C-alpha atoms as a printed R data frame, in Angstrom:
    type eleno elety resid chain resno      x       y       z
1   ATOM     1    CA   MET     A     1 44.999 -16.122   9.816
2   ATOM     2    CA   LYS     A     2 41.849 -17.530   8.607
3   ATOM     3    CA   LEU     A     3 41.142 -16.434   4.904
4   ATOM     4    CA   PRO     A     4 38.047 -14.522   4.014
5   ATOM     5    CA   PRO     A     5 36.004 -16.909   2.076
6   ATOM     6    CA   ALA     A     6 36.489 -17.683  -1.568
7   ATOM     7    CA   TRP     A     7 33.233 -15.296  -2.885
8   ATOM     8    CA   LYS     A     8 34.401 -12.507  -1.068
9   ATOM     9    CA   ILE     A     9 37.985 -12.739  -2.020
10  ATOM    10    CA   ARG     A    10 36.766 -13.491  -5.864
11  ATOM    11    CA   ARG     A    11 34.463  -9.967  -5.225
12  ATOM    12    CA   GLU     A    12 37.115  -8.108  -4.009
13  ATOM    13    CA   LEU     A    13 39.249  -8.655  -6.546
14  ATOM    14    CA   LEU     A    14 36.501  -7.862  -9.797
15  ATOM    15    CA   ALA     A    15 35.959  -4.683  -8.106
16  ATOM    16    CA   VAL     A    16 39.837  -3.237  -8.113
17  ATOM    17    CA   VAL     A    17 39.557  -4.784 -11.669
18  ATOM    18    CA   ASP     A    18 36.771  -2.376 -12.428
19  ATOM    19    CA   GLN     A    19 38.369   0.281 -10.362
20  ATOM    20    CA   ILE     A    20 41.563  -0.239 -12.551
21  ATOM    21    CA   LYS     A    21 39.374   0.323 -16.182
22  ATOM    22    CA   ALA     A    22 37.061   3.173 -14.470
23  ATOM    23    CA   LEU     A    23 40.179   5.223 -13.777
24  ATOM    24    CA   LEU     A    24 41.461   4.592 -17.686
25  ATOM    25    CA   LEU     A    25 37.765   5.169 -19.135
26  ATOM    26    CA   ILE     A    26 37.750   8.692 -16.931
27  ATOM    27    CA   LEU     A    27 41.530   9.533 -18.879
28  ATOM    28    CA   PHE     A    28 39.111   9.273 -22.339
29  ATOM    29    CA   ALA     A    29 36.466  10.982 -21.073
30  ATOM    30    CA   PRO     A    30 36.075  14.226 -23.383
31  ATOM    31    CA   ILE     A    31 36.921  12.074 -27.020
32  ATOM    32    CA   ARG     A    32 33.886   9.997 -25.746
33  ATOM    33    CA   LYS     A    33 31.924  12.313 -24.687
34  ATOM    34    CA   VAL     A    34 31.750  14.498 -28.447
35  ATOM    35    CA   ILE     A    35 31.358  10.477 -29.914
36  ATOM    36    CA   TYR     A    36 28.703   9.543 -27.721
37  ATOM    37    CA   GLU     A    37 26.453  12.895 -27.807
38  ATOM    38    CA   LYS     A    38 26.655  12.280 -31.583
39  ATOM    39    CA   ARG     A    39 24.912   8.651 -32.285
40  ATOM    40    CA   GLU     A    40 22.971   8.503 -29.275
41  ATOM    41    CA   LEU     A    41 19.399   9.263 -30.754
42  ATOM    42    CA   ARG     A    42 20.984   8.976 -34.123
43  ATOM    43    CA   ASP     A    43 21.442   4.940 -33.690
44  ATOM    44    CA   ILE     A    44 18.351   4.188 -31.943
45  ATOM    45    CA   CYS     A    45 15.092   2.489 -33.122
46  ATOM    46    CA   VAL     A    46 11.880   4.085 -31.844
47  ATOM    47    CA   CYS     A    47  8.333   1.808 -32.683
48  ATOM    48    CA   GLU     A    48  4.699   3.880 -31.682
49  ATOM    49    CA   GLY     A    49  2.498   1.547 -28.889
50  ATOM    50    CA   GLU     A    50 -1.041   2.295 -29.404
51  ATOM    51    CA   ARG     A    51 -1.276   3.440 -25.636
52  ATOM    52    CA   ILE     A    52 -2.051   7.168 -25.413
53  ATOM    53    CA   LEU     A    53  0.326   9.548 -23.244
54  ATOM    54    CA   ASN     A    54 -1.249  11.122 -20.046
55  ATOM    55    CA   LYS     A    55  0.173  13.151 -17.715
56  ATOM    56    CA   ASN     A    56  1.964  10.295 -15.834
57  ATOM    57    CA   LEU     A    57  5.072   8.385 -17.710
58  ATOM    58    CA   VAL     A    58  7.499   5.657 -16.875
59  ATOM    59    CA   LEU     A    59 10.606   5.160 -18.727
60  ATOM    60    CA   TYR     A    60 10.677   1.702 -18.120
61  ATOM    61    CA   LEU     A    61 13.954   0.461 -19.115
62  ATOM    62    CA   ILE     A    62 14.886  -3.604 -19.342
63  ATOM    63    CA   TYR     A    63 17.829  -5.502 -20.727
64  ATOM    64    CA   ARG     A    64 16.779  -8.945 -21.832
65  ATOM    65    CA   PRO     A    65 18.813 -10.792 -24.565
66  ATOM    66    CA   GLY     A    66 15.868 -13.419 -26.069
67  ATOM    67    CA   SER     A    67 12.220 -13.572 -24.923
68  ATOM    68    CA   LEU     A    68 11.204 -11.148 -22.456
69  ATOM    69    CA   LEU     A    69  9.805 -12.760 -18.980
70  ATOM    70    CA   ASP     A    70  6.629 -12.980 -17.736
71  ATOM    71    CA   SER     A    71  7.624 -10.490 -14.862
72  ATOM    72    CA   HIS     A    72  8.403  -7.514 -17.415
73  ATOM    73    CA   TYR     A    73  4.648  -8.001 -19.027
74  ATOM    74    CA   ALA     A    74  3.309  -7.845 -15.367
75  ATOM    75    CA   ALA     A    75  5.018  -4.724 -14.524
76  ATOM    76    CA   ILE     A    76  4.218  -2.624 -17.634
77  ATOM    77    CA   ASN     A    77  0.383  -3.836 -16.851
78  ATOM    78    CA   SER     A    78  0.888  -2.832 -13.181
79  ATOM    79    CA   PHE     A    79  2.198   0.653 -14.058
80  ATOM    80    CA   ILE     A    80 -0.730   1.130 -16.285
81  ATOM    81    CA   SER     A    81 -3.595  -0.394 -13.675
82  ATOM    82    CA   GLN     A    82 -1.903   2.799 -11.671
83  ATOM    83    CA   GLY     A    83 -2.431   5.518 -14.254
84  ATOM    84    CA   SER     A    84  0.809   5.554 -15.826
85  ATOM    85    CA   GLU     A    85  1.530   5.296 -19.661
86  ATOM    86    CA   VAL     A    86  4.972   3.500 -20.928
87  ATOM    87    CA   LEU     A    87  8.359   4.556 -22.934
88  ATOM    88    CA   LEU     A    88  9.849   1.356 -22.956
89  ATOM    89    CA   ILE     A    89 13.488   1.343 -23.697
90  ATOM    90    CA   SER     A    90 15.125  -1.700 -24.222
91  ATOM    91    CA   ASN     A    91 19.377  -2.396 -24.359
92  ATOM    92    CA   GLY     A    92 19.181  -4.482 -27.155
93  ATOM    93    CA   LYS     A    93 17.124  -5.706 -30.077
94  ATOM    94    CA   LEU     A    94 13.736  -7.175 -29.342
95  ATOM    95    CA   SER     A    95 12.107 -10.116 -31.059
96  ATOM    96    CA   LEU     A    96  9.234  -9.382 -33.446
97  ATOM    97    CA   PHE     A    97  6.950 -11.508 -31.132
98  ATOM    98    CA   ASP     A    98  7.791  -8.952 -28.139
99  ATOM    99    CA   ILE     A    99  7.558  -6.054 -30.152
100 ATOM   100    CA   GLU     A   100  4.092  -6.716 -31.452
101 ATOM   101    CA   LYS     A   101  2.618  -8.087 -27.516
102 ATOM   102    CA   LEU     A   102  4.381  -4.425 -26.713
103 ATOM   103    CA   LYS     A   103  2.626  -2.029 -28.808
104 ATOM   104    CA   LYS     A   104 -0.576  -2.780 -27.308
105 ATOM   105    CA   ILE     A   105  0.894  -1.766 -23.829
106 ATOM   106    CA   THR     A   106  3.194   1.046 -24.491
107 ATOM   107    CA   TRP     A   107  3.210   4.366 -25.502
108 ATOM   108    CA   LYS     A   108  6.507   4.334 -27.367
109 ATOM   109    CA   ILE     A   109  9.106   1.492 -27.893
110 ATOM   110    CA   ILE     A   110 13.225   2.333 -28.320
111 ATOM   111    CA   GLU     A   111 15.845  -0.076 -29.529
112 ATOM   112    CA   ARG     A   112 19.023   0.833 -28.561
113 ATOM   113    CA   GLU     A   113 22.169  -0.526 -28.225
114 ATOM   114    CA   ASN     A   114 23.464  -2.205 -24.998
115 ATOM   115    CA   VAL     A   115 25.465   1.128 -23.744
116 ATOM   116    CA   GLY     A   116 25.944   2.385 -19.949
117 ATOM   117    CA   TYR     A   117 24.171   0.133 -18.321
118 ATOM   118    CA   ASP     A   118 20.510   1.697 -16.772
119 ATOM   119    CA   PHE     A   119 21.885   5.572 -16.637
120 ATOM   120    CA   GLY     A   120 22.847   5.175 -20.825
121 ATOM   121    CA   GLY     A   121 19.511   3.787 -21.181
122 ATOM   122    CA   TYR     A   122 18.050   6.479 -19.101
123 ATOM   123    CA   ARG     A   123 19.811   9.232 -20.645
124 ATOM   124    CA   CYS     A   124 18.951   8.261 -24.070
125 ATOM   125    CA   GLY     A   125 15.322   8.062 -23.118
126 ATOM   126    CA   LEU     A   126 15.432  11.665 -21.389
127 ATOM   127    CA   ASN     A   127 16.892  13.177 -24.309
128 ATOM   128    CA   TYR     A   128 14.577  11.542 -26.420
129 ATOM   129    CA   LEU     A   129 11.591  12.738 -24.261
130 ATOM   130    CA   LYS     A   130 13.162  16.706 -24.934
131 ATOM   131    CA   SER     A   131 13.966  16.611 -28.224
132 ATOM   132    CA   LYS     A   132 10.706  15.537 -29.029
133 ATOM   133    CA   ASP     A   133  9.277  18.120 -26.596
134 ATOM   134    CA   VAL     A   134  6.586  15.993 -24.462
135 ATOM   135    CA   TYR     A   135  4.477  17.006 -22.122
136 ATOM   136    CA   PHE     A   136  3.806  14.905 -18.767
137 ATOM   137    CA   ASP     A   137  3.374  16.013 -14.793
138 ATOM   138    CA   SER     A   138  5.944  12.779 -13.863
139 ATOM   139    CA   ILE     A   139  8.254  10.562 -14.878
140 ATOM   140    CA   HIS     A   140  9.700   7.601 -13.133
141 ATOM   141    CA   LEU     A   141 12.695   5.955 -14.402
142 ATOM   142    CA   ILE     A   142 12.470   2.340 -13.590
143 ATOM   143    CA   ASN     A   143 14.786  -0.556 -14.889
144 ATOM   144    CA   ASP     A   144 13.897  -4.565 -15.195
145 ATOM   145    CA   SER     A   145 16.572  -5.505 -12.166
146 ATOM   146    CA   ILE     A   146 13.791  -5.983  -9.714
147 ATOM   147    CA   TRP     A   147 10.879  -8.272  -9.746
148 ATOM   148    CA   TYR     A   148  7.850  -6.010  -9.874
149 ATOM   149    CA   PRO     A   149  5.074  -6.271  -8.144
150 ATOM   150    CA   ILE     A   150  5.422  -9.300  -5.765
151 ATOM   151    CA   SER     A   151  2.212  -8.460  -3.740
152 ATOM   152    CA   GLY     A   152 -1.356  -7.631  -3.954
153 ATOM   153    CA   GLU     A   153 -0.810  -3.976  -2.493
154 ATOM   154    CA   LEU     A   154 -0.719  -1.807  -5.821
155 ATOM   155    CA   SER     A   155 -0.591   2.218  -4.653
156 ATOM   156    CA   ILE     A   156  3.153   2.671  -5.095
157 ATOM   157    CA   PHE     A   157  2.841   5.603  -7.526
158 ATOM   158    CA   GLN     A   158  0.074   7.183  -5.319
159 ATOM   159    CA   HIS     A   159  2.496   7.071  -2.582
160 ATOM   160    CA   LEU     A   160  5.548   8.373  -4.567
161 ATOM   161    CA   ARG     A   161  3.412  11.083  -5.370
162 ATOM   162    CA   ASP     A   162  2.706  11.540  -1.932
163 ATOM   163    CA   VAL     A   163  6.330  11.495  -0.702
164 ATOM   164    CA   VAL     A   164  8.604  12.974  -3.575
165 ATOM   165    CA   ASP     A   165  7.602  16.777  -4.134
166 ATOM   166    CA   ASP     A   166 10.712  17.257  -6.404
167 ATOM   167    CA   PHE     A   167 13.758  14.702  -7.205
168 ATOM   168    CA   GLY     A   168 13.468  10.972  -5.338
169 ATOM   169    CA   GLY     A   169 12.638   7.455  -5.758
170 ATOM   170    CA   ALA     A   170 11.132   4.134  -4.084
171 ATOM   171    CA   VAL     A   171 14.119   3.464  -2.033
172 ATOM   172    CA   CYS     A   172 16.429   6.177   0.068
173 ATOM   173    CA   LEU     A   173 19.890   4.754   1.755
174 ATOM   174    CA   PRO     A   174 21.956   7.445   3.981
175 ATOM   175    CA   ASP     A   175 24.688   8.565   1.944
176 ATOM   176    CA   GLY     A   176 28.068   7.434   3.815
177 ATOM   177    CA   LYS     A   177 29.794  10.693   2.348
178 ATOM   178    CA   PHE     A   178 27.948  13.021   3.290
179 ATOM   179    CA   ASN     A   179 25.706  13.805   6.317
180 ATOM   180    CA   ASN     A   180 22.114  15.022   6.265
181 ATOM   181    CA   SER     A   181 21.955  13.339   2.656
182 ATOM   182    CA   GLY     A   182 20.034  10.781   0.878
183 ATOM   183    CA   LEU     A   183 21.035   8.103  -2.242
184 ATOM   184    CA   ILE     A   184 18.228   7.064  -4.595
185 ATOM   185    CA   LEU     A   185 18.848   3.494  -5.688
186 ATOM   186    CA   SER     A   186 18.784   3.827  -9.382
187 ATOM   187    CA   PHE     A   187 16.178   0.776 -10.217
188 ATOM   188    CA   TRP     A   188 13.316   3.585  -9.105
189 ATOM   189    CA   LEU     A   189 13.959   7.369  -9.530
190 ATOM   190    CA   THR     A   190 10.870   9.919  -9.805
191 ATOM   191    CA   ILE     A   191 11.208  13.224 -11.171
192 ATOM   192    CA   ASN     A   192  8.743  15.636 -11.371
193 ATOM   193    CA   ARG     A   193  7.683  18.063 -13.934
194 ATOM   194    CA   VAL     A   194  9.090  21.302 -12.537
195 ATOM   195    CA   LEU     A   195 12.392  19.450 -12.020
196 ATOM   196    CA   PHE     A   196 12.827  18.083 -15.735
197 ATOM   197    CA   ASP     A   197 12.565  21.269 -16.854
198 ATOM   198    CA   SER     A   198 14.871  22.938 -14.249
199 ATOM   199    CA   GLU     A   199 18.998  24.082 -15.473
200 ATOM   200    CA   ILE     A   200 19.423  21.894 -12.519
201 ATOM   201    CA   PHE     A   201 18.305  18.437 -13.685
202 ATOM   202    CA   TRP     A   202 20.049  18.754 -17.677
203 ATOM   203    CA   ASP     A   203 23.422  19.888 -16.078
204 ATOM   204    CA   PHE     A   204 23.477  16.609 -14.614
205 ATOM   205    CA   TRP     A   205 22.909  14.729 -17.868
206 ATOM   206    CA   ARG     A   206 24.916  16.721 -20.343
207 ATOM   207    CA   LYS     A   207 27.748  15.934 -18.228
208 ATOM   208    CA   TYR     A   208 27.061  12.216 -17.505
209 ATOM   209    CA   ILE     A   209 28.996   9.770 -20.093
210 ATOM   210    CA   PRO     A   210 27.586   6.569 -20.395
211 ATOM   211    CA   SER     A   211 30.571   3.830 -19.901
212 ATOM   212    CA   GLY     A   212 30.558  -0.223 -19.863
213 ATOM   213    CA   ASN     A   213 31.835   0.390 -16.516
214 ATOM   214    CA   LYS     A   214 29.894  -1.229 -13.799
215 ATOM   215    CA   THR     A   215 32.073   1.072 -11.058
216 ATOM   216    CA   LEU     A   216 31.382   4.429 -13.122
217 ATOM   217    CA   THR     A   217 27.933   3.606 -13.400
218 ATOM   218    CA   VAL     A   218 27.526   3.720  -9.603
219 ATOM   219    CA   LYS     A   219 29.664   6.248  -8.644
220 ATOM   220    CA   LEU     A   220 28.505   8.877 -11.647
221 ATOM   221    CA   GLY     A   221 25.383   7.388 -11.919
222 ATOM   222    CA   GLU     A   222 23.634   6.260  -9.286
223 ATOM   223    CA   ARG     A   223 25.122   8.332  -6.175
224 ATOM   224    CA   GLY     A   224 26.272  10.771  -8.843
225 ATOM   225    CA   ILE     A   225 22.289  12.243  -9.593
226 ATOM   226    CA   SER     A   226 21.823  11.767  -5.894
227 ATOM   227    CA   ARG     A   227 24.521  14.161  -5.163
228 ATOM   228    CA   HIS     A   228 24.145  16.730  -7.664
229 ATOM   229    CA   MET     A   229 20.590  17.173  -6.469
230 ATOM   230    CA   ASN     A   230 21.797  17.198  -2.577
231 ATOM   231    CA   LYS     A   231 24.373  19.987  -3.676
232 ATOM   232    CA   GLU     A   232 22.087  22.132  -5.730
233 ATOM   233    CA   GLY     A   233 19.569  22.242  -2.615
234 ATOM   234    CA   ARG     A   234 16.647  19.878  -4.177
235 ATOM   235    CA   VAL     A   235 14.444  17.831  -1.922
236 ATOM   236    CA   VAL     A   236 15.521  14.084  -2.367
237 ATOM   237    CA   ALA     A   237 13.158  11.762  -0.716
238 ATOM   238    CA   GLY     A   238 12.806   7.988  -1.000
239 ATOM   239    CA   LEU     A   239  9.524   6.370  -0.219
240 ATOM   240    CA   PHE     A   240 11.351   3.371   1.526
241 ATOM   241    CA   ASN     A   241 14.153   4.564   3.830
242 ATOM   242    CA   LEU     A   242 15.829   3.834   7.017
243 ATOM   243    CA   ASN     A   243 13.904   5.480   9.385
244 ATOM   244    CA   GLU     A   244 10.812   4.330   7.786
245 ATOM   245    CA   PHE     A   245 12.540   0.396   8.175
246 ATOM   246    CA   LYS     A   246 13.733   0.963  11.670
247 ATOM   247    CA   ASN     A   247  9.567   2.813  12.992
248 ATOM   248    CA   ALA     A   248  8.221  -0.626  11.363
249 ATOM   249    CA   ILE     A   249 10.715  -2.455  13.782
250 ATOM   250    CA   GLU     A   250  9.899  -0.491  16.449
251 ATOM   251    CA   SER     A   251  6.422  -1.079  16.133
252 ATOM   252    CA   ALA     A   252  6.516  -4.953  15.278
253 ATOM   253    CA   ASP     A   253  4.812  -7.378  17.450
254 ATOM   254    CA   PHE     A   254  6.472 -10.313  18.959
255 ATOM   255    CA   GLU     A   255  5.450 -12.609  16.155
256 ATOM   256    CA   GLN     A   256  6.844 -10.222  13.536
257 ATOM   257    CA   LEU     A   257 10.405 -10.116  15.412
258 ATOM   258    CA   LYS     A   258 10.576 -13.580  15.639
259 ATOM   259    CA   LEU     A   259  9.774 -14.067  11.595
260 ATOM   260    CA   THR     A   260 11.823 -10.685  11.015
261 ATOM   261    CA   LEU     A   261 15.239 -13.059  12.481
262 ATOM   262    CA   ARG     A   262 14.057 -16.483  10.169
263 ATOM   263    CA   TYR     A   263 14.154 -15.061   7.421
264 ATOM   264    CA   ALA     A   264 16.972 -12.749   7.744
265 ATOM   265    CA   SER     A   265 19.840 -12.483   5.740
266 ATOM   266    CA   PHE     A   266 23.229 -12.484   5.987
267 ATOM   267    CA   THR     A   267 27.058 -13.016   4.847
268 ATOM   268    CA   ASP     A   268 28.657 -12.239   8.386
269 ATOM   269    CA   LEU     A   269 29.072 -15.306  10.400
270 ATOM   270    CA   ASN     A   270 28.928 -12.997  13.588
271 ATOM   271    CA   PHE     A   271 25.714 -11.345  12.795
272 ATOM   272    CA   GLN     A   272 24.289 -15.142  11.398
273 ATOM   273    CA   GLU     A   273 25.276 -16.925  15.138
274 ATOM   274    CA   GLU     A   274 23.631 -13.935  17.206
275 ATOM   275    CA   CYS     A   275 20.489 -13.937  14.839
276 ATOM   276    CA   GLU     A   276 20.626 -18.106  15.879
277 ATOM   277    CA   GLY     A   277 21.094 -17.265  19.257
278 ATOM   278    CA   LEU     A   278 18.144 -15.084  19.331
279 ATOM   279    CA   LEU     A   279 16.299 -17.016  17.590
280 ATOM   280    CA   LEU     A   280 17.044 -20.101  20.213
281 ATOM   281    CA   ALA     A   281 16.072 -17.618  22.997
282 ATOM   282    CA   PHE     A   282 12.676 -16.427  22.021
283 ATOM   283    CA   ALA     A   283 10.460 -15.310  24.711
284 ATOM   284    CA   GLN     A   284  7.628 -13.013  25.042
285 ATOM   285    CA   ASN     A   285  9.254 -10.472  27.263
286 ATOM   286    CA   GLU     A   286 11.142  -6.688  26.849
287 ATOM   287    CA   ASN     A   287 14.767  -7.917  27.278
288 ATOM   288    CA   TRP     A   288 14.322 -10.763  24.093
289 ATOM   289    CA   ARG     A   289 12.277  -7.643  22.593
290 ATOM   290    CA   ASN     A   290 15.237  -5.165  23.198
291 ATOM   291    CA   ALA     A   291 17.741  -7.026  22.275
292 ATOM   292    CA   SER     A   292 16.196  -8.409  19.004
293 ATOM   293    CA   ILE     A   293 15.584  -4.568  17.559
294 ATOM   294    CA   ASN     A   294 19.121  -4.125  18.761
295 ATOM   295    CA   PHE     A   295 20.940  -6.648  17.068
296 ATOM   296    CA   ILE     A   296 18.401  -5.321  13.702
297 ATOM   297    CA   ASN     A   297 19.212  -1.794  13.946
298 ATOM   298    CA   LYS     A   298 22.993  -2.625  14.121
299 ATOM   299    CA   VAL     A   299 22.804  -4.652  11.322
300 ATOM   300    CA   VAL     A   300 21.089  -2.585   9.515
301 ATOM   301    CA   SER     A   301 23.881   0.248  10.271
302 ATOM   302    CA   LYS     A   302 26.539  -2.072   8.160
303 ATOM   303    CA   ARG     A   303 24.026  -3.738   5.394
304 ATOM   304    CA   ASN     A   304 20.972  -2.755   3.176
305 ATOM   305    CA   PHE     A   305 18.044  -3.273   4.967
306 ATOM   306    CA   LEU     A   306 15.946  -4.387   2.196
307 ATOM   307    CA   HIS     A   307 18.912  -7.269   1.371
308 ATOM   308    CA   SER     A   308 18.843  -7.776   5.281
309 ATOM   309    CA   PHE     A   309 15.247  -8.599   6.611
310 ATOM   310    CA   CYS     A   310 12.843  -9.206   3.644
311 ATOM   311    CA   TYR     A   311  9.993 -10.112   5.993
312 ATOM   312    CA   PRO     A   312  9.692  -6.477   7.943
313 ATOM   313    CA   SER     A   313 10.093  -4.540   4.462
314 ATOM   314    CA   ILE     A   314  7.481  -6.335   2.629
315 ATOM   315    CA   ALA     A   315  5.166  -7.899   5.567
316 ATOM   316    CA   ILE     A   316  4.905  -4.247   7.463
317 ATOM   317    CA   MET     A   317  6.779  -1.699   5.016
318 ATOM   318    CA   GLY     A   318  4.715  -3.024   2.236
319 ATOM   319    CA   VAL     A   319  7.902  -3.286  -0.293
320 ATOM   320    CA   PRO     A   320  6.390  -4.466  -3.675
321 ATOM   321    CA   PHE     A   321  9.836  -5.356  -5.534
322 ATOM   322    CA   LEU     A   322 12.822  -7.616  -4.894
323 ATOM   323    CA   LYS     A   323 15.978  -7.452  -5.886
324 ATOM   324    CA   LYS     A   324 17.532  -9.617  -8.789
325 ATOM   325    CA   ASN     A   325 21.580  -8.571  -8.091
326 ATOM   326    CA   ASN     A   326 23.147 -12.362  -7.963
327 ATOM   327    CA   LEU     A   327 25.669 -10.743  -5.653
328 ATOM   328    CA   LYS     A   328 25.668 -13.088  -2.517
329 ATOM   329    CA   LEU     A   329 23.657 -10.948   0.294
330 ATOM   330    CA   GLN     A   330 20.841 -10.723  -2.298
331 ATOM   331    CA   LEU     A   331 21.320 -14.141  -3.349
332 ATOM   332    CA   GLU     A   332 20.672 -15.307  -0.071
333 ATOM   333    CA   MET     A   333 17.873 -13.087   0.622
334 ATOM   334    CA   ARG     A   334 15.874 -14.662  -2.411
335 ATOM   335    CA   LYS     A   335 16.016 -17.685  -0.403
336 ATOM   336    CA   LYS     A   336 14.618 -16.575   2.367
337 ATOM   337    CA   TYR     A   337 12.076 -14.420   0.561
338 ATOM   338    CA   VAL     A   338 10.889 -18.416  -1.008
339 ATOM   339    CA   ALA     A   339 11.334 -20.144   2.339
340 ATOM   340    CA   ALA     A   340  8.940 -17.693   3.614
341 ATOM   341    CA   VAL     A   341  6.219 -17.375   0.706
342 ATOM   342    CA   LYS     A   342  6.531 -21.381   0.791
343 ATOM   343    CA   ASN     A   343  5.681 -21.306   4.547
344 ATOM   344    CA   GLY     A   344  2.611 -18.498   4.116
345 ATOM   345    CA   ASP     A   345  4.452 -16.032   5.407
346 ATOM   346    CA   LEU     A   346  4.475 -13.414   2.943
347 ATOM   347    CA   PRO     A   347  2.328 -13.296  -0.271
348 ATOM   348    CA   MET     A   348  2.551 -15.323  -3.112
349 ATOM   349    CA   PRO     A   349  2.965 -13.040  -6.208
350 ATOM   350    CA   GLU     A   350  1.860 -14.195  -9.338
351 ATOM   351    CA   ALA     A   351  2.993 -17.369 -10.431
352 ATOM   352    CA   GLY     A   352  5.127 -16.537 -13.400
353 ATOM   353    CA   ILE     A   353  7.386 -14.284 -10.683
354 ATOM   354    CA   PHE     A   354  7.390 -17.117  -8.476
355 ATOM   355    CA   ALA     A   355  8.856 -18.986 -10.898
356 ATOM   356    CA   GLU     A   356 11.306 -16.412 -12.244
357 ATOM   357    CA   ILE     A   357 12.204 -16.229  -8.417
358 ATOM   358    CA   VAL     A   358 12.675 -19.410  -7.199
359 ATOM   359    CA   GLU     A   359 14.609 -20.135 -10.936
360 ATOM   360    CA   SER     A   360 17.325 -17.469  -9.756
361 ATOM   361    CA   ILE     A   361 18.161 -19.571  -6.244
362 ATOM   362    CA   ASP     A   362 18.696 -22.513  -8.371
363 ATOM   363    CA   VAL     A   363 21.906 -22.015  -9.937
364 ATOM   364    CA   ALA     A   364 25.189 -22.990  -8.003
365 ATOM   365    CA   ASP     A   365 28.178 -20.162  -7.827
366 ATOM   366    CA   GLN     A   366 26.300 -17.143  -9.978
367 ATOM   367    CA   PRO     A   367 28.524 -14.195 -10.590
368 ATOM   368    CA   MET     A   368 27.691 -10.714 -10.124
369 ATOM   369    CA   ALA     A   369 25.178  -9.278 -11.884
370 ATOM   370    CA   PHE     A   370 24.333  -5.608 -12.630
371 ATOM   371    CA   ARG     A   371 21.822  -4.146 -14.555
């Protein structure tokens, strides 16, 4: 029997080790909860920014040892240009140079210990806002595990206001564990004021204990908050979702379908071979079109549509961000994205952002990454 690729074996072994660590952490959760709650807001450093808070707020979580990147400043400036002010949470110390630069474009800056990945920072920032009784209409919890913006279309906040009435975010995927429910990817969560003030919302955060374990953060944080909202009957909505993707593919013309396949990303050899066969058989007829659409739908029933098909996600759906994770599929996706941009088939982002993306695919044998 042929063995799986080495990267897949390594990934699965690391996942098993992480799951074992997660079980041990759960046993000591009550003790950790007491200790963490005593120090969560005590150990932070708050710096006042020069911006004045308005009705829309972005809690922007970053983890960047060393100096901030061009993409961090591009994201903040985009948030401001769309009418939102920024509470920046840094999971780690910032340089004095970056603090002085950030003061001019933020409402407040909070430095904290790097505990709990994104959900640790989210919880800290939310508890800070609650403790200060700060008013806003809506809040977006966004972390820097995405490059944003990668296109000139800057109306995502307005689109989110149109779509999210209660709880949601940029991307909603089907929940394989529960029918008729969705999971909002945690790199961009959107919460309105009514939900923020509700007991349901704070019930989740009171029970959530940040940890340095990836498995627990995904299970109890990213999946946990969506499942909590679904269980409590709240409306969960994502701007970019699987149904919207399938509609985009159905509306695509022949050239768009061909580019969808040309810039597709796979870690499954059978998918790769079937895709190459469709490209070789390209013909502007309904048989080819139907075969291509059926193939694409088959792939996205098993893999994340954003990471498998970057071209239609960006060019047709208007997705304005790109994931940074260094898992195999995301790395392959960024290689295809770079090729599409260089070929003129996708728009060129700001020079600094594009340079970061290009650099991210030049590193050989990258380890798993997680924000």
